[in-house]
N, C-alpha and C positions, 0 to 999 in steps of 0.2 A: 662261428664260434669265437673269432676275433672280435666281431663287433659286439656280442654278448659281453665279453671280458673288458672291454672299451666301456661300456655303458656301465659295468659294475664299478668301474674304478672313479668314473664320473661321480656317481651315487657316493661312494665314499669319500671323496675329496669334498663334496657338498656337505656330508655330515660332518667331517673334520673342520670345516670352516663354521660351523654352527648355521648353515643356511640348508633350504629344503632343495634337493635334486630337481632337476627339470624333467617333466614327464613322469612324474612318479605315480605309480597306480593303486588301485584299492587294497592291494595285499598288505600295503604299510599302516590301514588303517584298524591297527589292533586296539582293542578296547573301545573303539568309537564305533561298534557296528550300527547301534540305533541312531547315533547323532549323523553318521552319514548317511544312512536311510533315509532320513527326514529331508536331507537334502536332495537326494536321487529321485524323491517321490515329488519334487516339484516340477524336476523334467517331465516326469510322466503326465503332471496335471497341465503342463503348458503344452505339451504335445498332443493329449488327448481331448482335453476340456477347455483349450486356450485361456488358461486360468494364470494370471500373473501373480507373484507372491514376492515376500519381503521377509528376510531372516536376518538374524544377527547372531554371531558365536563370541561367546564371553570366556577368556581364559587368561590365566597369568602370561607373562613374558615367558616364552620358550614351552607353553604347553600344549603345542600341535595346532595353532589356529592356522599359522601359514601352510603346514601341511596338508590340513584338511581342505584349505582353499585350492592348493595346486592339485589333489588328487581330483578335486570337484569340477576343476578347471578342465583337467584332462578328460572326465567323463563327459561333461557337457560338449566339449568339441567332438569326441566320438560319437555322439547321439545327434550330430548336426545343428549344433548351436553355434552361434557367433558369441565370443567371449571376449569380455573387456575388463582387464585386471590392473589395477594400479592401487597406490597407498598414499595416505595423506602425508604431509609436511609442510616446510616453509612455504613451497609453491602452490599448495592446495590445502587449505582449512576448512574447506566443504562450506563456507560461507556463501561462494560466489556460484552461482548455476553455470555461468560462461566457463569457468574455470573446470568446473566437475564435467562439463560438455566436451571440454578440448582434451582432458585426460581420457575420457571415455573413447573418443573417436581416435585418438592416436596410439591407443593399445589394443585397437581390435584383432582377434585372431579365429581363424576358420581353418578347418583342415581340407585340404586338396590332395588326395593321393596320400603321399609320406610327407607333404610338407605342410607347414603352416603358412596362411596367406594373409595379408593386411588389407586396408582399405581399398587402394587401387587396384590388386589383384583381384578382390573379390568381385569387383564391376566388369573388370577385363574378362573374367572367365564368365562372366552372366551374360555380356554383351556377346562374346564367342559364341556361347550355347544359343542364345537366342537367333543368331544370324544363321546358324547351320541347322537348327531344326525349322526355321519358318522361311518363307519366301521373303523378299524385300519389303513388301506391301504387309505381311503379318507382322513381321519384326517390328515395322515402324508402328502400327497399331498397339502391338504389346509394349512398345517403349511409351508411347504418349498414355496409354491407360494406367502406367505406374506414375507417370508426371501428374496426371489429372487426379488421382487418388492422393498424392502427397500435397496438392493444392489446398485440400480440405484442412491440413494442420499448419501450413505456412507456405505462401506463396514465393517468399525468396528462394527457400529450401528447394522447392520445384524447380524452379526457373534455373537456378545454379547446377542443379545436377543434370537438367538438360543442357546445359552448356558443356559439363564434365564429358556427357555420353557423345555429343556431338565431336568434341575434340578429341575423343578417343576413336570416333568413327573415322573423322577425316586427318587421324595422324598429326592434330595440331596440339603438339607437345607442351607450347607454351601456354595455350589456352587451358588446356586440361589440368596443367599443373595448378594455374592460379584459380580454377575451379575448385580442385581438390583441396587447396589451400584452406579456401573459405568455408567449405563444409566440414573441414577437420578443426575449424575453430581458431585460425590463424586471424588475429586482428590488426596485423602489421603490414597488411596487404596495401602498396601504394596506391594511391587515388587513380592514376592512370590507369594501373592494371586492373582495379575493379571496374571502370567503366566499361572495360571489356564484357564483365558480366552484366551489364545493363541491370545494375542494382544499386541502392545506396545503403550504407550501413553495414554492419557485422553482427556476428551473433554475440548477445549480451544478456544481461540478467531479465531482461523483459520477454525475449523470445528463446531462451535456451531450452526451457521445458517443452515448448510447443514443437520445437524441431527434433527435440528428443522422441516425443510421441511419434512424429512423424517417420523418424529413422525406424523406431520400433515397427512401424507398420511396413516400411520398405523392406526391412529383413525377411518379414514373412512372404512379400513380394517377389523376392528375389528366391524365394524356395527354401530357406532356412527355417528350422524348427521355433526359432524364436533368438533372443539374447540374454545373456547371462552378464551381470555387472558384479564384478568382485572387489570389495575395497578393506584394504587392508588399514590397519593402526588408525581407526577412528578416534582412539584415546588422545590423539594429538590436539583435538578440539579444546580439552580442559586446559592446554597451555596457553591459549589465547586470552585476551582481555574480553571483558564480559559483552561489549557490544558485538564483537565479532564472534563469541560463542553462541549467542542468542540469534544470530543472523545464521550459523551453521544449524543449530537446531531447528530454526524456522524451515530452512530448506529439506532438512531430514523429515520433518512432519510433513511437508508438501509432498515429498517422494513418497512416503508411506501412504497418505491419502490418494493419490493418482495410482499408485501400484494396487493399492487395495481395491480402488473401483475399475481397475481394469483399463484404465485410459491408456496404459503403455501395453501393447499387444503382445502376448508372450514373452513376457519380460519377468526376469528371475533376479533379485538383488539381493547379494549376502554381503554384510560387513561383519568386520572383525574388530573387537574392542577388549581391552583388559578391565577386570572388575571395578576399577574407580571410576567408570563413566556411570557405573549403576549405584556405587557406594559413597560417591563425593556429592554431598547434599547441597553443597555451594556451586560447585562447577559442572556437575555433571549432570545426566537427564533429569535428576529431580529437582534442578533447578528452572526447568520449562515444563511446568506443569501438562500442558498440550500435549508434549511429546511423550513425556513419561507414561501417561495414560495410554497412549497408544502402543508403547511397546509393553507394557505389562499386561495389557487386555488383548493383545492379538488381532484377529479378524473376525470375532465371532459376529458382530452384528452385521457384516456382509456376508458370510457363508465361507470367506476364504479362511480357514482354519488351518493353522500351521499342524503338521504331524507329530512334533516333539510337545508332549504335555499341554497341546492346545495354547503353546506363547510362542511370541515372536522370536524371543531369546533361547538359543541353544548353549547351557553350560558344557564347558570342555572341564569335567572333574578330573582328578588326580587318577592315574592309572594304578592298577592292583601291582604288587611285586611280581607276579607271574607274568602279567601282561608286559612290565618293563624287561624282565628277563628275556621274553620272546622277541622284543624289539632289538635288544643287544644282540641275540643270536644271529638276527637277521643281518645287522650292520657287520659283526665279524665275519659273517660268511660272504659279504661282499668281497673280501680277499681270498686269494687262492693261497692258503698258507695252512699249515698242519697245527691247529690249536683245538682244543677241547673248547668247543665255542660257549656249550650250556655252563660249563664250570668257570670261565671267565667269565661271563656276563654275570652269575652269581657273585664272583669277587667283586665286580664293580657296583653291584647292588649292596653290597656290605660298606663300601667306602661311600657310597650315595647316602645311605642310611647315616653314617657318622657325621658326614657334613649337615644332614638335616637336623641332627640332633645338636649339634655344636651352633648352629645357626638360629636354632630356635623356629625355624621355618622351614617349607615345602621347597625341598629341590626338584625344580621342573625337569620335563623330559631332554630338553637340550644338553641342560648340565649333566644328565645322567649319560646320554650318548657320548658327551666329551670325554666322562671318565672311562668309558667302555673302550674308545679309541686310545685313549693314554694306557690303560691296561695291557692292549694288544702290543703296544710299542715297548711296554717293558719285557711282554712275554716274549717277542721276537729279538730284543736284544740279551734276553736272559733265559735261552730256551732249555738249559740244564735246572733250573730251580724247580725244586719239587713242587712249589706252589701253584705252577702254572700247568702242569701234568701235560706237557706237549707230546701229543702223540705222532706215530709216523706216519698216519694217515689222517686226513682231515676229515671231521665228523661231517656225516650227510646231514 
């Protein structure tokens, strides 16, 4: 009971700060049933038919893109996928494959029991399981079978992974850490340390996608259902100068082609962006015709058709008043207080509509929830005001 109360408080605090609570589940996908079902269906396609897929969520700031990504992240992890989620920004504008690779590898998550694990722990568990269920000879064959398969994608990746595994088996922490750093895209490894890996060079723009293809294969070899890559705030691309934008769009086009052709095994990519990427003809997708055609046509020519209106882009439209009220009630009921949650949510909606009318534009979900929480604070501070109708019992 105490743990449940703590989680409710964590959720409420997150909404109060305008962010998405960690571990949020499908019950919060109010008004987004069809959109979310389109994402979940990709998990089934990957598990049952080994089909990879690419989708984009489009919506205004605060419209629920990040919430949907968070719920999908939770669902994918529960279904046995490795998930990597990151956002674009000054450190990563999507123009350099090696930076995308580094962000991806440094944000890996997978569920083990009740905990989330990262890169090193994933391999430690696999090695432990391999040694426990096999004889020494069988375990070696299994490990070298994985390495042999990865050589088809990129020899250096396979060789460094073998060094990492040997370091783990022999408790050579220094060696395994150097190897892990290289695999995760660290390009600042000193030359003397890199010599211990018996390789030259680092992961760069020329080999990043080859190694990612290998990693998507490795995920399956380790027994996971696939990998889900979630990238938020793609609209950051439009802020860059034209040469960088074009490189970013080239990278995205290349990614769509590779995933559409199933070169990345059991891989799901979901990006999120604001409408400006579709609407801005000078800086958005339309400025790069080869990418724009792919995004608007989906995968009809390869048979990998998205489930939402046969398009790659899933638009997150405005919620109805009833849907907003339902979300408001859920937020209010996170707190153990005696408030008529439905009435308070309706009051928040009235204020919400006033702001829409005064601004002359739609107010998004995030702003509505801020109003709900402000109304709660007013009701708690002024419990005797008739407008709040505070009950002696908390509504069910």
